[in-house]
C-alpha positions in Angstrom: 34.4 54.1 -117.9 37.5 56.2 -117.5 40.7 54.8 -115.8 40.4 56.7 -112.4 37.0 55.2 -111.9 38.1 51.7 -112.7 41.0 52.1 -110.3 38.8 53.2 -107.4 36.3 50.3 -108.0 39.2 47.8 -108.1 40.6 49.1 -104.8 37.3 48.9 -103.0 36.8 45.4 -104.3 40.1 44.3 -102.9 39.3 45.8 -99.5 36.0 44.0 -99.3 37.6 40.7 -100.3 40.3 41.1 -97.6 37.6 41.8 -94.9 35.6 38.8 -95.9 38.6 36.5 -95.8 39.7 37.9 -92.4 36.2 37.3 -91.0 36.2 33.8 -92.3 39.5 32.9 -90.6 39.5 35.0 -87.4 36.0 35.8 -86.6 34.5 39.2 -85.9 36.5 41.8 -84.1 36.4 42.0 -80.3 34.3 44.7 -78.8 36.0 47.3 -76.5 36.3 46.4 -72.8 33.9 49.1 -71.7 31.2 47.7 -74.0 31.7 44.0 -73.2 30.2 43.0 -69.8 32.0 39.7 -69.6 35.4 41.2 -70.2 34.6 44.1 -68.0 33.9 41.7 -65.1 37.1 39.9 -65.6 39.0 43.2 -65.7 37.4 44.4 -62.5 38.2 41.2 -60.5 41.7 40.8 -61.9 41.1 37.1 -62.3 40.7 34.8 -65.3 37.4 33.0 -65.8 37.0 29.9 -63.5 39.3 31.1 -60.7 37.2 33.6 -58.7 38.1 33.3 -55.0 35.7 33.8 -52.2 38.1 36.1 -50.3 38.1 38.4 -53.3 34.3 38.6 -53.0 33.7 39.7 -49.4 29.9 39.7 -49.9 30.0 35.9 -50.6 31.9 35.2 -47.3 29.5 37.4 -45.3 26.5 35.7 -46.9 28.0 32.2 -46.0 28.5 33.3 -42.3 25.0 34.8 -42.2 23.6 31.5 -43.4 25.6 29.6 -40.8 24.5 31.9 -38.0 20.9 31.7 -39.2 21.1 27.9 -39.1 22.5 27.9 -35.5 19.8 30.3 -34.4 17.2 28.1 -36.0 18.6 25.0 -34.2 18.7 26.8 -30.9 15.1 27.9 -31.3 14.1 24.3 -31.9 16.0 22.9 -28.9 14.0 22.5 -25.7 17.0 22.9 -23.4 17.8 26.2 -21.7 21.5 26.3 -22.4 20.8 26.2 -26.2 18.6 29.3 -25.8 21.4 31.3 -24.2 23.9 33.3 -26.3 27.0 31.3 -25.4 28.3 27.7 -25.4 29.5 25.9 -22.3 33.0 25.8 -23.8 33.2 29.6 -23.9 32.8 30.0 -20.1 36.0 31.0 -18.3 34.5 31.8 -14.9 31.2 32.1 -13.0 30.4 34.4 -10.2 27.3 34.6 -8.0 26.2 38.0 -6.8 23.5 38.7 -4.3 22.7 39.7 -0.7 25.4 42.3 -0.9 28.1 39.8 -1.6 29.8 38.1 -4.6 31.2 34.6 -4.7 33.3 32.8 -7.3 32.1 29.4 -8.2 35.1 27.0 -7.9 36.4 25.9 -11.3 35.7 22.2 -10.5 32.0 23.0 -9.8 31.2 25.2 -12.8 30.0 22.0 -14.5 27.2 21.8 -11.9 25.6 25.0 -13.3 26.4 24.3 -16.9 25.1 20.7 -16.8 21.9 21.9 -15.2 21.4 24.5 -17.9 22.3 21.9 -20.5 19.6 19.4 -19.4 16.9 21.8 -18.2 13.9 21.0 -20.5 12.0 24.3 -20.8 8.7 22.5 -21.1 8.9 20.0 -18.2 11.0 22.3 -15.9 8.7 25.4 -16.4 7.9 27.0 -13.0 4.7 28.7 -11.9 4.9 32.5 -11.8 6.8 33.5 -8.6 5.1 36.1 -6.3 7.3 39.2 -6.1 7.2 39.2 -2.3 8.8 35.8 -2.1 11.6 36.2 -4.7 15.2 36.2 -3.7 17.0 37.0 -7.0 20.7 36.6 -7.4 22.8 37.1 -10.5 24.9 34.4 -12.1 27.5 36.1 -14.3 29.2 33.9 -16.9 32.5 35.3 -18.0 33.2 34.6 -21.6 36.1 35.5 -24.0 36.0 39.2 -24.0 32.4 39.6 -22.7 30.0 38.3 -20.0 26.4 37.2 -19.7 24.1 37.7 -16.7 21.4 35.2 -15.8 19.0 35.7 -12.9 18.5 32.8 -10.5 15.9 32.8 -7.7 17.2 31.4 -4.4 13.7 30.8 -3.0 12.4 28.8 -6.0 15.7 27.3 -7.2 14.9 28.5 -10.6 16.6 30.2 -13.5 14.9 33.2 -15.1 15.0 33.6 -18.9 12.9 36.1 -20.9 10.3 36.5 -18.2 9.8 32.8 -17.4 11.3 30.7 -14.6 12.7 27.2 -15.0 13.6 24.9 -12.1 17.2 24.0 -11.6 18.3 20.5 -10.5 19.2 19.4 -7.0 22.9 19.8 -7.5 22.4 23.5 -8.3 20.2 23.8 -5.2 23.0 22.4 -3.0 25.8 24.4 -4.7 24.1 27.8 -4.3 22.8 27.1 -0.9 26.4 26.2 0.0 27.6 29.6 -1.3 24.7 31.8 -0.1 23.7 29.8 3.0 19.9 30.5 3.0 19.2 27.1 4.4 22.0 26.0 6.8 21.0 22.3 6.6 21.7 22.3 2.9 24.8 24.4 3.1 26.4 22.1 5.7 25.5 19.0 3.7 26.8 20.5 0.5 30.2 21.1 2.1 30.6 17.5 3.3 29.3 16.1 0.0 31.8 18.2 -1.9 34.7 17.2 0.5 33.8 13.5 0.0 33.7 14.0 -3.8 37.2 15.5 -3.8 38.6 12.8 -1.5 37.0 10.1 -3.6 38.8 11.3 -6.7 42.1 10.8 -5.0 41.3 7.5 -3.3 42.1 4.0 -4.4 39.1 1.9 -5.5 37.6 -0.2 -2.7 35.5 -3.4 -2.9 34.6 -4.3 0.7 32.2 -7.2 1.7 28.6 -6.2 1.6 26.7 -5.4 4.8 23.7 -7.4 5.7 20.7 -5.3 4.5 18.9 -5.2 7.8 21.9 -3.6 9.5 21.6 -0.6 7.1 18.0 0.0 7.9 17.2 3.1 10.0 14.4 2.6 12.4 13.6 -0.7 10.6 13.2 1.0 7.1 15.4 0.9 4.0 15.5 3.7 1.4 12.2 2.8 -0.3 10.5 2.4 3.1 11.6 5.9 4.1 10.6 7.4 0.8 7.1 6.0 1.2 6.8 7.1 4.8 7.9 10.6 4.0 5.5 10.9 1.1 2.6 10.1 3.5 3.7 12.7 6.1 1.4 15.6 6.7 2.2 19.2 5.8 2.5 20.1 9.5 5.5 17.6 9.7 7.4 19.5 7.0 9.7 22.4 8.1 10.4 23.6 4.5 10.4 22.5 0.9 12.6 23.4 -2.1 11.6 22.4 -5.7 14.1 21.0 -8.1 14.1 19.5 -11.6 15.1 15.8 -12.1 16.4 15.6 -15.6 16.6 11.8 -15.4 12.8 11.5 -15.0 11.7 14.8 -16.5 9.8 15.6 -13.3 9.8 18.5 -10.8 10.3 17.2 -7.3 10.8 18.6 -3.9 13.6 18.6 -1.3 12.1 18.6 2.1 13.3 19.0 5.7 11.0 17.3 8.2 10.5 18.4 11.8 12.3 15.4 13.1 15.5 16.2 11.2 15.0 13.9 8.2 16.0 15.6 4.9 14.7 14.1 1.6 16.7 14.9 -1.5 17.0 13.3 -4.9 17.6 9.6 -4.3 18.9 10.4 -0.8 17.4 10.3 2.7 19.6 12.2 5.1 19.3 11.8 8.9 20.6 15.0 10.4 19.6 14.4 14.1 19.9 11.5 16.5 16.1 10.8 16.5 16.6 7.6 14.4 19.2 4.9 14.5 20.1 1.5 12.9 19.8 -1.7 14.9 23.5 -1.3 15.8 22.9 2.2 17.1 24.5 4.1 14.2 23.2 7.7 14.3 24.5 11.3 14.3 26.6 12.3 17.3 28.5 9.0 17.9 32.3 8.7 17.2 34.0 7.1 14.3 35.5 4.5 16.7 32.0 3.5 17.8 30.9 3.0 14.2 33.8 0.8 13.5 33.2 -1.3 16.6 29.6 -1.8 15.7 29.9 -2.3 11.9 33.5 -3.6 11.5 36.1 -2.3 9.0 34.4 -3.5 5.8 33.7 -0.1 4.2 35.0 2.3 1.6 36.7 4.8 3.9 37.4 8.4 3.3 38.2 11.1 5.9 34.7 12.6 5.6 32.7 9.5 4.6 32.5 5.8 5.1 30.3 3.9 2.6 28.9 0.4 3.0 27.8 -1.9 0.2 24.4 -3.4 0.1 24.4 -6.0 -2.6 26.4 -4.6 -5.5 26.1 -0.9 -4.6 27.2 1.5 -1.9 23.9 2.6 -0.4 24.6 3.2 3.3 26.8 6.1 4.2 28.1 7.8 7.4 29.5 11.3 7.1 31.9 12.7 9.6 32.9 16.1 10.9 35.7 16.4 13.5 35.6 12.6 14.1 31.9 12.4 14.9 29.0 11.3 12.8 27.3 14.3 11.2 24.9 12.5 8.9 23.6 9.0 8.2 22.5 8.6 4.6 20.5 6.1 2.7 20.9 6.4 -1.1 19.3 4.8 -4.1 21.4 4.3 -7.2 20.0 5.1 -10.7 
């Protein structure tokens, strides 16, 4: 073999040996970025492996929010309560207005909870109302102002019921009083609501009182206590009833009725209200007499507000006298929970 050939073979051998040694110590050469998917991903994100941030991957954050929203929707669909089926939470409400009969009324801030609590505890199974005849409906709109938006909910004044997705659900007795007080469909309920609310505000500002209890028989009206009147009114004929209004009692899960009887007795939830002087206690306590007469007959042992004097029977205040302009407007028997 001639010298040039030998020199070429020797050079090739040295190159092969060098490549083999390099492979043994340093491994195979790295592929170009464009042909290496792993390196390509790191190049595109600008991050090293193990430190990928969710804010750098907007699709991941969106997916997490979608999953959270789906979970909330799933929970609301499972809840039996009306508020959970509405597209807002009670904490989002900044104002409530009532629109109907050509007028609009703002619900006072301190009474928004009446509507929100009723929605919160209205069980859509047990509070479901029968279909309302179109001729008897008196729809009004409850507008809930939220942050940057609003939501309208229809309420029927005749049935005391919220309308949602074509179904009606009875509201509680507090909503009945509140909206009757604003819209004044039934004057008896509107006037009572005004005095009840006045007494509630006064009670919040009053000092606690613990008077001596009244003898039970002195708080009976026409010889009957609360339970006696409840039984008597349940047995009354339909011809003795002037009007009725349904309401949902979330404490018992039952639909009940507020009723005004021809003799001026009004039955509400755990309240019997005497609106006329047709009945009196054994001491002559009845609507129309003065506050001075009440004190002379019953003494001063009462929790006294400007609008209401309450008397204890046993451990609870269960006999109440409501005043307007210094005269008895209502005599009320109540039953605690």
